C-alpha positions in Angstrom: 104.0 83.8 73.8 101.1 84.7 76.2 101.1 84.7 80.0 99.5 81.7 81.6 96.2 83.0 83.0 96.1 82.2 86.7 94.7 85.3 88.4 91.8 87.6 87.9 93.5 90.9 87.2 92.3 94.5 87.9 92.9 96.8 84.9 95.5 98.8 86.8 99.2 99.1 86.1 101.3 100.3 89.1 104.5 102.0 88.2 105.7 103.7 91.5 105.3 103.2 95.2 106.3 105.3 98.3 105.3 104.5 101.8 101.6 103.5 102.0 100.9 104.8 98.5 101.3 103.5 94.9 100.8 105.3 91.6 99.5 103.9 88.3 100.8 104.6 84.8 98.3 107.5 84.5 99.7 109.2 87.5 96.7 108.3 89.8 97.6 107.8 93.4 96.2 104.9 95.5 96.3 104.2 99.2 97.6 100.7 99.7 96.0 98.8 102.6 96.8 95.4 101.2 100.6 95.5 100.5 100.5 92.7 98.0 99.3 90.0 100.4 101.0 91.4 103.5 104.4 91.7 101.7 105.1 95.4 102.2 106.1 95.7 105.8 108.2 98.9 105.9 106.5 100.8 103.1 107.1 100.9 99.4 110.6 102.0 98.3 111.8 102.9 101.8 114.9 105.0 101.3 117.1 102.9 103.6 115.9 99.7 102.0 116.6 101.0 98.5 120.1 102.1 99.6 120.9 98.8 101.3 120.0 96.7 98.3 121.7 99.1 95.8 125.0 99.0 97.7 124.9 95.2 97.9 124.1 94.9 94.2 127.1 97.1 93.4 129.3 94.6 95.2 127.8 91.1 94.5 124.2 90.0 94.1 124.5 86.3 94.2 126.8 83.4 94.9 125.7 79.9 96.1 125.8 78.5 99.6 129.0 76.7 98.8 130.9 79.6 100.3 130.6 81.7 103.5 128.0 84.4 103.3 128.5 86.6 106.5 125.3 88.5 105.7 123.4 85.3 106.7 124.9 85.2 110.2 124.3 89.0 110.6 120.7 88.4 109.6 120.4 85.5 112.0 121.7 87.5 114.9 119.5 90.6 114.3 116.5 88.4 113.6 117.1 86.5 116.8 117.2 89.7 118.8 114.1 91.3 117.3 112.0 88.1 117.5 113.2 87.0 121.0 114.4 83.7 119.6 118.1 84.2 119.8 118.8 80.5 120.6 116.9 79.2 117.5 118.6 78.3 114.2 117.9 80.0 110.8 117.4 78.3 107.4 116.9 80.7 104.5 114.8 80.0 101.4 112.7 82.0 98.9 109.0 81.9 99.7 106.4 81.1 102.3 105.4 77.8 100.6 109.0 76.8 100.5 109.4 77.7 104.2 106.4 75.5 105.2 107.6 72.7 102.9 110.9 72.6 104.6 109.3 72.9 108.1 107.2 69.8 107.5 110.0 67.9 105.9 112.3 68.8 108.8 109.7 67.7 111.3 109.4 64.3 109.6 113.2 63.9 109.6 113.3 64.7 113.3 110.5 62.5 114.4 110.8 59.7 111.8 107.0 60.0 111.3 104.7 60.9 108.4 101.4 62.3 109.7 100.9 66.1 109.7 97.9 67.7 111.4 96.5 70.7 109.6 93.2 72.6 110.1 90.1 73.7 108.4 90.4 76.9 106.3 94.2 76.6 106.5 96.5 78.0 103.7 100.1 77.0 103.8 101.3 77.4 100.2 101.2 75.9 96.7 104.2 73.5 96.6 103.6 69.8 97.0 103.4 69.2 100.7 102.4 72.8 101.6 99.4 72.6 99.3 98.4 69.2 100.6 98.2 70.8 104.0 96.0 73.6 102.6 92.2 73.2 103.0 91.2 74.1 99.5 90.5 71.2 97.2 90.5 73.4 94.1 94.2 74.0 94.3 95.3 70.5 95.3 96.3 68.5 92.2 95.8 64.7 92.2 99.6 64.2 92.5 99.5 66.3 95.7 96.9 64.2 97.5 98.3 62.2 100.4 97.0 60.3 103.4 99.8 61.8 105.4 97.8 65.1 106.0 95.0 65.0 108.5 92.6 68.0 108.7 90.9 68.8 112.0 88.5 71.7 112.9 90.3 74.9 113.6 90.2 76.0 117.3 88.6 72.6 118.3 90.7 71.4 121.3 88.5 68.3 121.9 89.0 67.1 118.3 92.8 67.6 118.6 93.0 65.7 121.9 90.9 62.9 120.5 93.1 62.5 117.4 96.3 62.5 119.5 94.8 59.9 121.9 94.3 57.5 119.0 97.2 58.4 116.7 99.7 60.5 118.7 102.6 58.3 118.1 102.2 58.7 114.4 102.1 62.5 114.4 105.3 64.2 113.0 103.9 67.7 113.3 101.0 70.1 113.9 101.0 73.1 111.6 98.8 76.2 112.2 98.6 79.8 111.4 98.3 82.1 114.4 95.9 84.2 112.4 94.4 82.5 109.3 94.9 84.9 106.4 93.5 83.5 103.2 91.0 81.6 105.4 89.4 85.0 106.4 91.3 86.5 109.4 90.4 83.9 112.0 92.4 84.0 115.2 93.7 80.9 116.9 92.6 80.9 120.5 95.0 80.8 123.4 93.6 77.5 124.6 93.9 76.0 121.2 97.6 77.0 120.8 98.4 75.9 124.3 96.7 72.5 123.6 98.9 72.1 120.5 102.0 72.9 122.5 101.1 70.5 125.3 100.1 67.6 123.0 103.3 68.0 120.9 105.3 67.8 124.1 103.4 64.8 125.4 103.8 62.9 122.1 107.2 64.2 121.0 105.7 65.9 117.9 106.8 69.1 116.3 104.8 72.3 116.6 105.1 74.4 113.4 103.9 78.0 113.6 103.0 79.2 110.1 103.9 82.8 110.4 104.3 83.6 106.7 101.5 86.1 106.7 100.7 86.7 110.4 104.3 87.0 111.6 107.1 89.5 111.3 105.5 92.1 113.5 102.2 92.3 111.7 100.1 91.3 114.7 101.7 93.7 117.1 104.0 91.0 118.4 106.8 89.6 116.3 104.9 86.3 115.9 101.2 86.2 116.2 101.5 83.0 118.2 103.3 85.1 120.9 99.9 86.5 121.9 99.1 83.1 123.5 102.4 82.8 125.3 103.5 79.6 123.6 106.7 78.8 121.8 106.7 76.7 118.6 109.5 74.3 117.5 109.6 75.8 114.0 108.4 79.2 112.7 108.0 79.7 109.0 108.4 83.2 107.6 108.3 85.1 104.3 105.9 87.9 103.1 107.0 90.9 105.0 110.5 89.5 105.5 111.9 91.1 102.4 109.4 94.0 101.8 108.9 92.7 98.2 112.2 90.9 97.6 111.7 87.1 97.4 113.0 85.7 100.7 111.7 83.3 103.3 112.9 81.1 106.1 112.3 78.9 109.0 113.7 79.3 112.5 114.3 76.1 114.3 114.4 75.3 118.1 117.8 74.2 119.4 116.7 70.7 120.2 116.3 69.9 116.4 119.8 69.2 115.2 120.9 69.7 111.6 122.5 67.1 109.4 124.0 67.7 105.9 121.5 66.8 103.2 118.4 67.4 105.3 117.6 70.8 103.7 119.1 72.7 100.8 118.6 75.6 98.5 120.2 77.4 95.5 118.9 80.9 95.9 118.0 80.9 99.6 120.1 83.3 101.7 121.8 84.9 98.7 123.6 88.2 99.2 120.9 90.4 97.7 118.1 88.6 99.6 120.0 89.0 102.9 120.6 92.7 102.2 116.8 93.2 101.7 116.0 91.2 104.8 118.6 93.0 106.9 117.1 96.4 105.7 113.7 95.3 106.9 114.9 94.1 110.3 116.9 97.3 110.8 114.1 99.6 109.8 111.6 97.6 112.0 113.9 98.0 115.0 114.9 101.6 114.4 111.4 102.8 113.7 109.7 100.6 116.3 107.3 99.2 113.7 106.1 96.3 115.8 104.8 98.7 118.4 103.3 100.9 115.7 101.5 97.9 114.2 99.8 97.3 117.6 98.9 101.0 118.1 97.7 101.7 114.5 95.9 98.4 114.5 94.0 99.1 117.7 93.0 102.5 116.3 91.9 101.0 112.9 89.9 98.3 114.6 88.1 100.8 116.9 87.2 103.0 114.0 85.8 100.1 112.0 83.8 98.8 115.0 82.2 102.2 115.2 80.7 101.7 111.7 77.4 99.9 112.3 77.1 98.3 108.8 80.3 96.3 109.2 80.2 92.9 110.9 82.6 90.9 113.0 85.6 93.3 112.9 88.6 91.1 114.0 92.3 90.6 114.0 95.5 91.7 115.8 97.7 94.5 115.0 97.6 95.3 111.3 96.1 92.0 110.2 92.4 92.9 110.3 89.3 91.6 108.7 85.6 92.4 108.7 82.5 91.0 107.0 80.3 93.0 104.6 76.6 92.2 104.4 75.3 91.2 100.9 73.7 94.6 100.3 77.2 96.2 100.5 78.9 93.5 98.4 80.3 96.2 96.0 82.2 97.9 98.8 85.7 96.6 98.0 85.3 97.3 94.3 84.1 100.8 94.9 86.9 101.5 97.4 89.4 100.6 94.7 87.9 102.3 91.6 86.1 105.2 93.2 88.2 106.0 96.2 91.6 104.6 94.9 92.2 102.3 97.9 93.6 98.8 97.7 92.2 96.2 100.1 92.2 92.4 100.1 89.4 89.9 100.4 88.5 86.4 101.6 85.5 84.6 100.2 82.6 85.0 100.5 82.3 88.4 102.0 85.4 89.4 104.1 87.6 92.4 103.4 91.2 91.9 104.6 93.5 94.8 105.6 97.2 94.2 105.6 98.9 97.6 105.3 102.5 98.5 105.9 103.6 98.5 109.5 104.4 102.2 109.4 100.9 103.3 108.4 99.8 106.6 110.1 96.6 107.5 111.8 96.0 110.0 109.0 96.0 107.2 106.4 93.7 105.1 108.6 91.3 108.0 108.7 91.4 108.3 104.9 90.3 104.7 104.6 87.6 104.7 107.3 86.2 108.0 106.0 86.0 106.4 102.5 84.2 103.4 103.9 81.7 105.6 105.7 81.0 107.7 102.6 80.6 104.6 100.4 78.2 102.9 102.9 76.1 106.1 103.3 75.7 106.2 99.5 
């Protein structure tokens, strides 16, 4: 049996990770500034994380949600404290797509409506409803296509107001990333997010903050939407939530009441997933990683802005992008194969940086010095 060919693959086999570094099967060390799509939040193989999961696995790794799992309540309480959303409710699942799928489904249950507003360049996942709300026709199968999703221009307040004025009573939810990740590190403006909040209040619609990639402390605040001083009704989470263990979730404002049968999951919130998520929350709090994301991100952005060949350096915290002119189109490839540094990309010419939240200034300097050296050559 062969693997189904779905990704372009670099000819590198990673066998070990520690902190912000990974090693391949030849013993070569790489600086990881991508973290597997923003997944590695507290560093590879953090000792406390390994210990927490190992101890849990020695007891029990899984049982279904048909019994009490106290780890779920412990996670909810610690997550509420760290995020500042202690009065919200937590539903646990397994991935970001699943989180967004459940968020939109819950909004439809709550409002009794069908229309979802999404935006240009959005990415919300690959499951049926999540991919329908993703602005990429190449990954939307015919069976996923639906008239229930409406795409509007990102950051266009006037277009949003116009649509609500005509169809507001049909809108179940508005879903948006605080910082678009796959779309190229584009920040939602404060006026845009405030307009979403106000219109959702006016028309009794649900504001869904897709925080799968841009949340969990990565932006220098727990949710990137927090930079605009607005509160959403539902926040979706995954990526850095488990530091590599598959876990996701949504937190739900108290005015949205649960009912049996609305949502469900087999693997979501299992013992091992909760142990991984608790380890992440505890390390983030003890090591003050949200504050470090802000500090390290500001330093990294300043260093990148000082490199004249780079264009449009942008982002918040440790979710940073910059554009590379065509004459330097080989930069990302050369950083990987010549300088042993992993970075991400967004088409056509954006390099994305999503390092662990405990990255140091020394590691930032390693990267920026490599960029300077490569551009000079």
